[in-house]
Backbone as JSON, one array per atom type, in Angstrom:
{
  "sequence": "XXXXXXXXXXXXXXXXXXXXXXXXXXXXXXXXXXXXXXXXXXXXXXXXXXXXXXXXXXXXXXXXXXXXXXXXXXXXXXXXXXXXXXXXXXXXXXXXXXXXXXXXXXXXXXXXXXXXXXXXXXXXXXXXXXXXXXXXXXXXXXXXXXXXXXXXXXXXX",
  "N": [[2.77, 55.83, -14.05], [2.42, 52.77, -15.8], [4.33, 51.79, -18.67], [4.16, 50.7, -22.07], [6.49, 48.32, -23.17], [8.51, 47.01, -25.66], [9.19, 43.57, -26.24], [12.1, 41.46, -26.76], [14.03, 43.37, -27.2], [15.64, 44.41, -25.0], [15.14, 42.31, -23.35], [13.32, 39.19, -23.09], [9.98, 38.3, -22.22], [8.5, 36.12, -19.89], [5.42, 34.88, -19.56], [3.12, 34.21, -17.04], [0.01, 33.35, -16.27], [-1.4, 32.21, -14.14], [-1.79, 32.7, -10.77], [-1.19, 30.85, -8.71], [0.6, 29.05, -9.89], [2.63, 30.87, -10.47], [3.39, 31.62, -7.85], [4.43, 29.19, -6.96], [6.61, 28.92, -8.69], [8.16, 31.14, -7.9], [8.76, 30.3, -5.27], [10.3, 28.01, -5.82], [12.46, 29.08, -7.25], [13.59, 30.93, -5.5], [16.29, 32.85, -4.36], [17.38, 32.95, -6.87], [15.73, 34.16, -8.67], [15.03, 36.81, -10.94], [13.91, 40.15, -11.56], [10.36, 40.53, -11.24], [7.37, 41.23, -12.8], [4.13, 42.03, -11.79], [0.6, 41.93, -12.25], [-1.9, 43.14, -10.46], [-4.57, 43.2, -11.05], [-5.16, 41.27, -12.97], [-3.73, 39.04, -12.19], [-1.57, 38.07, -13.56], [1.87, 37.24, -14.03], [5.19, 38.26, -14.9], [8.32, 37.14, -15.88], [11.63, 38.22, -16.58], [13.91, 37.47, -19.09], [17.03, 37.0, -20.84], [17.12, 38.06, -24.3], [15.84, 35.66, -26.6], [16.5, 33.51, -24.98], [14.66, 31.65, -24.11], [13.81, 30.35, -26.33], [14.19, 27.67, -27.06], [12.79, 26.21, -25.22], [10.55, 23.66, -24.02], [7.04, 23.37, -24.88], [4.76, 24.65, -22.5], [1.96, 24.23, -20.48], [-0.1, 26.95, -19.78], [1.92, 28.83, -19.8], [3.6, 31.37, -21.5], [5.97, 32.6, -23.82], [6.89, 35.75, -24.56], [7.63, 37.34, -27.54], [9.01, 38.82, -30.45], [7.22, 41.68, -31.56], [5.56, 41.77, -29.36], [4.41, 43.25, -26.29], [5.0, 44.51, -22.98], [3.5, 45.78, -20.08], [5.31, 47.9, -18.29], [6.0, 48.81, -15.06], [6.88, 51.83, -13.16], [10.11, 51.85, -11.55], [9.91, 52.23, -8.82], [7.4, 51.38, -8.06], [5.96, 49.12, -6.09], [3.68, 47.8, -5.35], [0.2, 47.05, -6.11], [-2.66, 49.05, -7.11], [-2.91, 47.4, -10.34], [-0.17, 47.0, -12.75], [2.92, 46.21, -11.19], [6.06, 45.86, -9.43], [6.64, 42.72, -8.42], [8.85, 41.3, -7.59], [11.47, 43.34, -6.91], [12.97, 45.53, -9.35], [16.31, 45.51, -10.08], [19.18, 47.03, -11.24], [21.49, 45.48, -11.74], [20.69, 42.84, -11.58], [18.27, 42.05, -12.84], [17.45, 40.21, -14.76], [16.29, 36.86, -15.03], [17.95, 33.77, -14.62], [17.78, 31.57, -17.36], [17.74, 28.66, -17.39], [17.27, 27.66, -14.66], [14.76, 28.9, -14.34], [13.2, 27.71, -16.36], [13.2, 25.03, -15.42], [11.84, 25.37, -12.96], [9.38, 26.29, -13.88], [8.52, 24.07, -15.4], [8.23, 22.15, -13.37], [6.27, 23.39, -11.79], [4.09, 23.49, -13.5], [3.47, 20.91, -14.1], [1.21, 19.34, -13.24], [-0.8, 20.67, -14.63], [-0.17, 20.1, -17.28], [-0.7, 17.37, -17.4], [-3.51, 17.38, -17.19], [-4.14, 18.71, -19.57], [-3.13, 16.87, -21.42], [-4.95, 14.78, -21.13], [-7.21, 15.97, -22.24], [-6.49, 16.15, -24.9], [-6.37, 13.64, -25.96], [-6.7, 11.4, -28.62], [-6.61, 13.28, -30.64], [-5.26, 14.25, -33.77], [-1.84, 14.87, -34.77], [-1.76, 17.05, -36.46], [-4.13, 18.42, -35.82], [-3.65, 19.04, -33.14], [-1.47, 20.79, -33.44], [-2.75, 22.86, -34.82], [-4.58, 23.71, -32.81], [-2.74, 24.63, -30.89], [-1.57, 26.76, -32.31], [-3.77, 28.5, -32.62], [-4.27, 29.09, -29.93], [-1.87, 30.42, -29.2], [-2.12, 32.73, -30.8], [-4.42, 33.89, -29.69], [-3.55, 34.37, -27.04], [-1.53, 36.24, -27.53], [-3.06, 38.38, -28.52], [-4.67, 38.99, -26.27], [-2.64, 39.81, -24.54], [-1.67, 42.1, -25.89], [-3.94, 43.75, -25.76], [-4.16, 44.03, -23.02], [-2.15, 45.75, -22.29], [-2.54, 47.98, -23.74], [-4.72, 50.73, -24.58], [-7.11, 49.71, -25.29], [-10.32, 48.21, -24.7], [-10.62, 45.49, -22.46], [-10.97, 42.05, -23.42], [-12.5, 40.56, -21.67], [-14.14, 42.22, -20.31]],
  "CA": [[2.0, 55.02, -14.99], [3.19, 51.78, -16.56], [4.45, 52.1, -20.09], [4.4, 49.49, -22.85], [7.86, 48.14, -23.63], [8.6, 45.88, -26.59], [10.1, 42.49, -25.89], [13.18, 41.13, -27.69], [15.0, 44.46, -27.33], [16.55, 44.23, -23.87], [14.78, 41.06, -22.69], [12.06, 38.53, -23.42], [9.16, 38.16, -21.02], [7.84, 34.84, -19.71], [4.11, 35.24, -19.0], [2.46, 33.16, -16.25], [-1.26, 33.95, -15.86], [-1.97, 31.56, -12.95], [-1.06, 33.14, -9.57], [-0.7, 29.7, -7.94], [1.79, 28.57, -10.59], [3.65, 31.89, -10.27], [3.89, 31.5, -6.47], [5.25, 27.99, -6.91], [7.86, 29.23, -9.39], [8.94, 32.01, -7.01], [9.28, 29.48, -4.18], [11.33, 27.11, -6.34], [13.64, 29.85, -7.66], [14.21, 31.6, -4.36], [17.16, 33.98, -4.67], [17.8, 32.94, -8.27], [14.81, 34.91, -9.51], [15.29, 38.2, -11.26], [12.74, 40.99, -11.36], [9.08, 39.96, -11.67], [6.28, 42.19, -12.91], [2.83, 41.44, -11.47], [-0.56, 42.78, -12.45], [-2.84, 42.74, -9.41], [-5.93, 43.12, -11.59], [-5.34, 40.03, -13.75], [-3.0, 37.94, -11.58], [-0.48, 37.67, -14.45], [3.25, 37.55, -13.62], [6.16, 38.23, -16.0], [9.75, 37.05, -15.57], [12.44, 38.75, -17.66], [15.09, 36.66, -19.44], [17.74, 37.6, -21.97], [16.43, 37.76, -25.57], [15.98, 34.34, -27.23], [16.94, 32.5, -24.01], [13.61, 30.64, -23.92], [13.36, 29.87, -27.65], [14.26, 26.21, -27.18], [12.04, 25.57, -24.14], [9.38, 22.89, -24.44], [5.76, 24.04, -24.63], [4.25, 24.42, -21.15], [0.59, 24.69, -20.29], [-0.25, 28.12, -18.94], [3.13, 29.66, -19.85], [3.92, 31.82, -22.85], [7.15, 33.45, -23.93], [6.57, 36.84, -25.46], [8.76, 37.62, -28.41], [8.91, 39.96, -31.35], [5.9, 42.28, -31.73], [4.81, 41.74, -28.11], [4.72, 44.34, -25.36], [4.68, 44.28, -21.57], [3.3, 47.02, -19.33], [6.39, 47.96, -17.31], [5.74, 49.88, -14.08], [8.08, 52.55, -12.69], [10.89, 50.98, -10.66], [9.53, 52.44, -7.42], [6.05, 50.87, -7.79], [6.11, 47.77, -5.56], [2.38, 47.2, -5.06], [-0.88, 47.45, -6.99], [-3.36, 48.32, -8.17], [-2.31, 47.35, -11.66], [1.2, 46.47, -12.85], [3.91, 46.62, -10.2], [7.18, 44.92, -9.31], [6.47, 41.7, -7.37], [10.25, 41.23, -7.15], [11.97, 44.64, -7.38], [13.93, 45.69, -10.44], [17.65, 45.97, -9.7], [19.91, 47.18, -12.5], [22.51, 44.46, -11.96], [20.18, 41.46, -11.47], [16.85, 42.0, -13.19], [17.16, 39.05, -15.6], [16.29, 35.56, -14.36], [18.67, 32.76, -15.41], [16.76, 30.8, -18.07], [17.65, 27.23, -17.07], [16.5, 27.44, -13.43], [13.37, 29.32, -14.55], [12.54, 26.65, -17.12], [12.99, 23.9, -14.51], [10.8, 25.73, -11.99], [8.1, 26.33, -14.61], [8.12, 22.69, -15.74], [7.76, 21.5, -12.14], [5.05, 24.05, -11.33], [2.98, 23.27, -14.44], [3.38, 19.47, -14.38], [-0.17, 18.87, -13.08], [-1.61, 21.27, -15.7], [0.13, 19.37, -18.5], [-1.42, 16.1, -17.35], [-4.9, 17.68, -17.5], [-4.21, 19.02, -21.0], [-2.92, 15.64, -22.17], [-6.21, 14.05, -21.12], [-8.14, 16.65, -23.15], [-6.02, 16.04, -26.28], [-6.33, 12.24, -26.37], [-7.47, 11.14, -29.83], [-6.41, 14.3, -31.66], [-4.1, 14.04, -34.64], [-0.77, 15.85, -34.59], [-2.17, 18.24, -37.2], [-5.18, 19.1, -35.05], [-2.99, 19.61, -31.95], [-0.69, 21.94, -33.9], [-3.72, 23.92, -35.11], [-5.07, 24.24, -31.52], [-1.63, 25.39, -30.3], [-1.44, 28.01, -33.07], [-4.91, 29.35, -32.25], [-4.06, 29.54, -28.55], [-0.8, 31.43, -29.21], [-2.66, 33.96, -31.38], [-5.34, 34.47, -28.7], [-2.75, 34.9, -25.93], [-0.86, 37.45, -28.0], [-4.07, 39.43, -28.59], [-5.01, 39.37, -24.89], [-1.5, 40.55, -24.01], [-1.66, 43.43, -26.51], [-5.06, 44.54, -25.23], [-3.99, 44.3, -21.59], [-1.21, 46.85, -22.07], [-2.95, 49.14, -24.51], [-5.89, 51.44, -24.08], [-8.33, 49.03, -25.74], [-11.04, 47.52, -23.63], [-10.2, 44.1, -22.33], [-11.99, 41.17, -23.99], [-13.31, 39.95, -20.64], [-15.04, 43.18, -19.68]],
  "C": [[2.9, 53.99, -15.67], [3.28, 52.21, -18.02], [4.72, 50.81, -20.86], [5.84, 49.46, -23.37], [7.9, 46.89, -24.5], [9.57, 44.83, -26.07], [11.09, 42.26, -27.03], [14.14, 42.27, -27.94], [16.05, 44.28, -26.24], [16.34, 42.89, -23.18], [13.55, 40.46, -23.36], [11.28, 38.4, -22.12], [8.5, 36.79, -21.03], [6.57, 35.13, -18.92], [3.49, 34.04, -18.3], [1.16, 33.75, -15.71], [-1.85, 33.38, -14.57], [-1.16, 31.96, -11.71], [-0.5, 31.98, -8.74], [0.57, 29.13, -8.57], [2.93, 29.57, -10.37], [4.24, 31.82, -8.86], [4.79, 30.29, -6.32], [6.61, 28.23, -7.57], [8.75, 30.12, -8.52], [9.55, 31.22, -5.86], [10.44, 28.61, -4.65], [12.61, 27.88, -6.7], [14.35, 30.5, -6.48], [15.03, 32.8, -4.8], [17.64, 34.02, -6.11], [16.89, 33.77, -9.17], [15.33, 36.32, -9.76], [14.03, 39.0, -10.96], [11.49, 40.31, -11.91], [8.04, 41.07, -11.67], [4.98, 41.44, -12.63], [1.74, 42.44, -11.79], [-1.63, 42.33, -11.47], [-4.26, 42.63, -9.92], [-6.18, 41.8, -12.3], [-4.67, 38.82, -13.11], [-1.8, 37.48, -12.4], [0.86, 38.11, -13.86], [4.15, 37.42, -14.85], [7.57, 38.14, -15.42], [10.5, 37.57, -16.79], [13.67, 37.87, -17.85], [15.77, 37.33, -20.62], [17.04, 37.21, -23.28], [16.83, 36.39, -26.13], [16.38, 33.23, -26.26], [15.93, 31.37, -23.87], [13.12, 30.05, -25.24], [13.31, 28.35, -27.76], [13.49, 25.48, -26.08], [10.91, 24.73, -24.7], [8.11, 23.7, -24.16], [5.27, 23.67, -23.23], [2.85, 25.0, -21.06], [0.57, 25.89, -19.36], [0.96, 29.03, -18.9], [3.33, 30.09, -21.3], [5.15, 32.73, -22.8], [6.83, 34.51, -24.98], [7.81, 37.2, -26.25], [8.53, 38.86, -29.23], [7.46, 40.39, -31.51], [5.01, 42.16, -30.5], [5.28, 42.88, -27.22], [4.33, 43.92, -23.96], [4.51, 45.66, -20.93], [4.32, 47.04, -18.18], [6.13, 49.13, -16.36], [7.02, 50.66, -13.76], [8.81, 51.7, -11.65], [10.51, 51.13, -9.2], [8.18, 51.84, -7.07], [6.13, 49.39, -7.39], [4.8, 47.13, -5.12], [1.33, 47.78, -5.99], [-1.6, 48.67, -6.48], [-2.61, 48.38, -9.5], [-0.9, 46.79, -11.64], [2.12, 47.08, -11.8], [5.0, 45.56, -10.15], [6.91, 43.98, -8.14], [7.82, 41.4, -6.74], [10.9, 42.48, -7.74], [13.0, 44.54, -8.5], [15.23, 46.23, -9.87], [18.51, 45.95, -10.96], [20.89, 46.06, -12.77], [21.97, 43.02, -11.91], [18.71, 41.34, -11.83], [16.49, 40.8, -14.06], [17.22, 37.77, -14.76], [17.08, 34.58, -15.22], [17.66, 31.81, -16.06], [16.64, 29.34, -17.67], [16.93, 26.97, -15.75], [15.03, 27.84, -13.58], [12.6, 28.26, -15.32], [12.23, 25.45, -16.23], [11.87, 24.16, -13.52], [9.43, 25.76, -12.67], [7.61, 24.93, -14.96], [7.57, 21.98, -14.51], [6.42, 22.08, -11.69], [3.85, 23.77, -12.23], [2.76, 21.79, -14.76], [1.93, 18.97, -14.29], [-1.08, 19.45, -14.16], [-1.41, 20.53, -17.01], [-0.62, 18.04, -18.54], [-2.9, 16.3, -17.68], [-5.07, 17.96, -18.99], [-4.04, 17.76, -21.84], [-4.2, 14.82, -22.24], [-7.2, 14.65, -22.11], [-7.75, 16.46, -24.61], [-5.96, 14.59, -26.78], [-7.22, 12.08, -27.61], [-7.3, 12.18, -30.91], [-5.18, 13.96, -32.49], [-3.06, 15.12, -34.36], [-1.11, 17.15, -35.3], [-3.17, 19.08, -36.41], [-4.58, 19.73, -33.78], [-2.19, 20.86, -32.33], [-1.6, 23.12, -34.2], [-4.22, 24.55, -33.81], [-3.99, 25.07, -30.85], [-1.48, 26.74, -30.98], [-2.55, 28.99, -32.69], [-4.72, 29.92, -30.84], [-2.98, 30.61, -28.48], [-1.3, 32.77, -29.75], [-3.58, 34.65, -30.36], [-4.57, 35.07, -27.53], [-2.04, 36.19, -26.32], [-1.83, 38.63, -28.05], [-4.47, 39.91, -27.2], [-3.89, 40.2, -24.29], [-1.46, 41.96, -24.59], [-2.76, 44.31, -25.93], [-4.83, 44.91, -23.77], [-3.0, 45.43, -21.33], [-1.58, 48.09, -22.84], [-4.15, 49.8, -23.87], [-7.19, 50.79, -24.53], [-9.02, 48.4, -24.55], [-10.62, 46.06, -23.63], [-11.31, 43.19, -22.82], [-12.9, 40.56, -22.94], [-14.14, 40.98, -19.87], [-14.5, 44.53, -19.43]]
}
């Protein structure tokens, strides 16, 4: 059974909910990728980076960095396929963290088209209104993440 593990202790988790974006990131990183947790039920992928490594990254559409007070459902190291959380890229004790700079570059390239769509939707909004929308989105993503690893029912059914 997967167990919830708090982020910011041993690593931070980079959450990518779009399987197409995640596949693109894996292709771009190649052998540079560290361990990747996948949830076959939701399509979400998590890369592990050292704590605070992604704090200075620019905001990216469809990508969230989980920090303090967040949890990730971590599968046993032997679980390499679904259903549920499993290791898409196996956990190896000496190379489970992904280098943050190549991961950031791969994420930026993979989400470039999503950012353009979001920019079109935000035309005409004030900086204050954009900041408010970003804050609301971060809160909602955090809540979905908490529910997805806990025993609560998921908000989508």
